[in-house]
C-alpha positions as CSV (number, residue, x, y, z in Angstrom):
1,M,4.0,-9.9,-13.2
2,R,0.3,-9.5,-12.3
3,I,0.0,-6.9,-9.6
4,I,-3.3,-6.2,-7.8
5,I,-3.8,-3.0,-5.9
6,A,-6.4,-2.7,-3.2
7,G,-7.8,0.8,-3.0
8,G,-7.1,1.2,-6.7
9,H,-8.7,4.6,-7.1
10,G,-6.5,6.3,-4.4
11,Q,-4.1,9.0,-5.2
12,I,-1.0,6.9,-4.7
13,A,-2.7,3.8,-6.3
14,L,-3.4,5.6,-9.6
15,R,0.2,6.8,-9.8
16,L,1.4,3.3,-9.1
17,E,-0.8,1.8,-11.7
18,R,0.6,4.1,-14.3
19,L,4.2,3.2,-13.4
20,L,3.6,-0.5,-13.2
21,S,1.7,-0.6,-16.5
22,A,4.5,1.4,-18.2
23,R,6.9,-1.2,-16.9
24,G,4.9,-3.9,-18.7
25,H,3.2,-5.4,-15.7
26,E,-0.4,-6.6,-15.8
27,V,-2.2,-4.4,-13.3
28,A,-5.6,-4.5,-11.6
29,G,-7.1,-2.2,-9.1
30,I,-9.9,-3.1,-6.6
31,V,-12.5,-0.3,-6.5
32,R,-15.9,0.0,-4.9
33,K,-17.6,2.3,-7.4
34,P,-18.2,1.5,-11.1
35,E,-17.7,5.1,-12.1
36,Q,-14.1,4.9,-10.9
37,G,-13.2,2.4,-13.6
38,D,-12.5,4.9,-16.4
39,E,-9.7,6.5,-14.4
40,L,-8.1,3.1,-13.7
41,R,-8.3,2.2,-17.4
42,A,-6.6,5.5,-18.3
43,A,-3.9,4.5,-15.9
44,G,-3.4,1.2,-17.6
45,A,-5.2,-0.9,-14.9
46,E,-8.1,-3.3,-15.0
47,P,-10.8,-2.2,-12.6
48,V,-12.2,-4.9,-10.3
49,L,-15.4,-4.0,-8.5
50,L,-15.4,-5.1,-4.9
51,D,-16.2,-3.4,-1.6
52,L,-13.5,-4.4,0.9
53,E,-15.6,-3.2,3.8
54,S,-18.3,-5.8,3.1
55,A,-16.5,-8.5,1.2
56,T,-15.6,-11.9,2.6
57,V,-12.1,-13.3,2.6
58,E,-13.2,-15.9,0.0
59,Q,-14.4,-13.1,-2.3
60,V,-11.2,-11.2,-2.0
61,A,-9.1,-14.4,-2.4
62,E,-10.9,-15.1,-5.7
63,V,-9.9,-11.7,-7.0
64,L,-6.3,-12.2,-6.0
65,Q,-6.0,-15.7,-7.6
66,G,-3.1,-15.8,-10.0
67,A,-1.5,-12.5,-8.9
68,D,2.3,-12.2,-8.3
69,G,1.9,-9.4,-5.8
70,V,-0.6,-7.4,-3.9
71,V,-0.4,-3.8,-2.7
72,F,-2.8,-2.6,0.0
73,A,-3.1,1.1,-0.7
74,A,-6.7,1.6,0.5
75,G,-7.5,4.2,3.1
76,A,-10.6,5.8,4.6
77,G,-9.3,9.2,3.5
78,A,-9.4,12.7,4.8
79,G,-12.7,13.7,6.3
80,S,-13.7,10.2,7.4
81,G,-14.5,9.4,11.0
82,T,-13.1,6.9,13.4
83,E,-15.5,4.1,12.3
84,R,-14.0,4.0,8.8
85,K,-10.5,4.1,10.1
86,E,-11.5,0.8,11.7
87,T,-13.3,-0.7,8.7
88,V,-10.9,0.3,6.0
89,D,-7.4,1.0,7.5
90,R,-7.5,-1.9,9.9
91,R,-10.2,-4.5,9.0
92,A,-9.9,-4.2,5.2
93,A,-6.1,-4.5,5.4
94,I,-6.3,-7.6,7.5
95,L,-8.9,-9.1,5.2
96,T,-6.7,-8.5,2.2
97,A,-3.7,-10.0,3.9
98,D,-5.7,-13.1,4.8
99,A,-7.1,-13.3,1.3
100,A,-3.6,-13.1,-0.2
101,E,-2.4,-16.0,2.0
102,R,-5.5,-18.0,1.0
103,A,-4.9,-17.3,-2.7
104,G,-1.2,-18.3,-2.4
105,V,0.1,-14.8,-3.2
106,R,3.2,-14.3,-1.1
107,R,4.4,-10.8,-2.1
108,F,2.4,-8.3,-0.1
109,L,3.1,-4.6,0.4
110,I,1.1,-2.4,2.7
111,V,1.1,1.4,2.6
112,S,1.0,2.5,6.2
113,S,1.9,5.8,7.8
114,M,4.8,7.2,9.8
115,G,3.8,7.0,13.4
116,A,1.5,4.0,13.0
117,D,1.2,2.4,16.4
118,S,-1.3,-0.2,17.7
119,T,-0.8,1.1,21.2
120,R,-1.5,4.7,20.4
121,T,-3.7,6.4,22.9
122,G,-6.1,9.2,22.4
123,D,-9.7,9.8,21.1
124,E,-9.0,12.1,18.2
125,V,-9.6,10.8,14.6
126,F,-5.9,10.9,13.9
127,D,-5.2,8.8,16.9
128,A,-7.7,6.2,15.7
129,Y,-6.0,6.3,12.2
130,L,-2.5,5.7,13.6
131,R,-3.9,3.0,15.9
132,A,-5.7,1.2,13.0
133,K,-2.7,1.4,10.7
134,G,-0.4,0.1,13.5
135,T,-2.7,-2.8,14.2
136,A,-2.9,-3.7,10.5
137,D,0.9,-3.5,10.2
138,D,1.4,-5.8,13.2
139,Y,-1.0,-8.3,11.8
140,V,0.7,-8.4,8.4
141,R,4.1,-8.7,10.0
142,G,2.9,-11.7,11.9
143,S,1.7,-13.5,8.7
144,S,4.1,-16.3,8.0
145,G,2.6,-17.0,4.6
146,L,3.4,-13.5,3.2
147,D,6.7,-12.0,2.0
148,W,5.6,-8.6,3.4
149,T,7.0,-5.1,3.3
150,V,5.5,-2.3,5.3
151,L,6.0,1.2,3.9
152,R,5.5,4.2,6.2
153,P,5.6,7.5,4.3
154,G,5.9,10.8,6.0
155,M,3.6,13.7,5.3
156,L,2.1,13.2,1.8
157,T,2.1,16.1,-0.7
158,N,1.0,16.6,-4.3
159,D,4.3,18.3,-5.2
160,A,5.9,16.9,-8.3
161,G,8.2,13.9,-7.5
162,T,11.9,14.4,-7.5
163,G,12.9,10.8,-7.6
164,L,15.1,11.5,-4.6
165,V,14.2,9.9,-1.3
166,R,15.4,8.8,2.1
167,L,14.2,5.2,2.7
168,E,15.3,3.6,6.0
169,A,14.1,1.7,9.0
170,A,13.8,5.1,10.7
171,T,14.1,8.4,8.8
172,G,12.6,11.0,11.2
173,R,9.6,13.0,10.1
174,G,9.3,14.9,6.8
175,P,7.3,15.3,3.7
176,V,7.3,13.2,0.6
177,P,5.4,13.6,-2.7
178,R,2.9,10.9,-3.6
179,D,4.8,10.6,-6.9
180,D,7.8,9.4,-5.1
181,V,5.8,7.1,-2.8
182,A,4.4,5.4,-5.9
183,A,7.9,5.1,-7.5
184,V,9.2,3.4,-4.3
185,L,6.3,1.0,-4.3
186,A,6.9,0.1,-8.0
187,E,10.5,-0.7,-7.1
188,L,9.6,-2.6,-3.9
189,V,7.1,-4.9,-5.6
190,E,9.8,-6.1,-7.9
191,S,12.3,-6.5,-5.0
192,P,11.6,-9.7,-3.1
193,A,14.8,-9.1,-1.1
194,A,12.9,-6.2,0.7
195,A,10.5,-8.7,2.3
196,G,10.4,-8.6,6.0
197,L,11.2,-4.9,6.3
198,T,9.3,-2.0,7.8
199,L,10.5,1.2,6.1
200,E,10.0,4.9,6.6
201,L,10.1,7.2,3.6
202,V,10.6,10.9,3.2
203,S,12.2,13.1,0.6
204,G,15.9,12.9,0.5
205,S,18.9,12.8,-1.8
206,V,19.1,9.2,-3.0
207,P,17.6,8.1,-6.3
208,V,14.6,5.7,-5.7
209,S,16.1,2.7,-7.4
210,V,19.4,3.1,-5.5
211,A,17.5,3.5,-2.2
212,V,15.5,0.3,-2.7
213,K,18.6,-1.7,-3.7
214,A,20.4,-0.5,-0.7
215,I,17.7,-1.5,1.8
216,A,17.1,-4.8,0.0
217,G,20.9,-5.6,0.2
218,N,21.1,-5.9,-3.6
């Protein structure tokens, strides 16, 4: 499979690129800085230079042509203000979903956040983040041309992954290593039966592959 990851230089994305490449997939990552390319190549991914904050849907669709799946893992990141929550976490996600439909790529995964809610009130940056994520999730879930899965991890950590998770429609709050988020995404992208599901993810006691098979009804 050819898998394209939007936000290809992110912490989860780099981990996912390594996993997918090791599984024999052809992997590309969309990045906005040329100097990020070396890290993607080291992870086994082809860097594609494109700024999702300024690109058109036609430009993104051209990049996605021929892909078997798209993972939206871009994010404004810690330290960014409300404006970039809007331009990256909401607008870039919607743009990528539209581009995937235009390119005829049905499998679409979006990395969201636990607590994402388009109706979230509040003026803090974190409120804006959850509102942007929730709005993007709602848009993707309304896209009839996509076989979408929304993944909402709990509090992300850089602890070593355990390979043991809790993956359900509602898990309750909790931490989860980025390693394990990437492992779940790698399984989900290969699991078309998980389409149409919004899933929360925290650390737990179930092996990743078992957890994905259970929610996908395999």
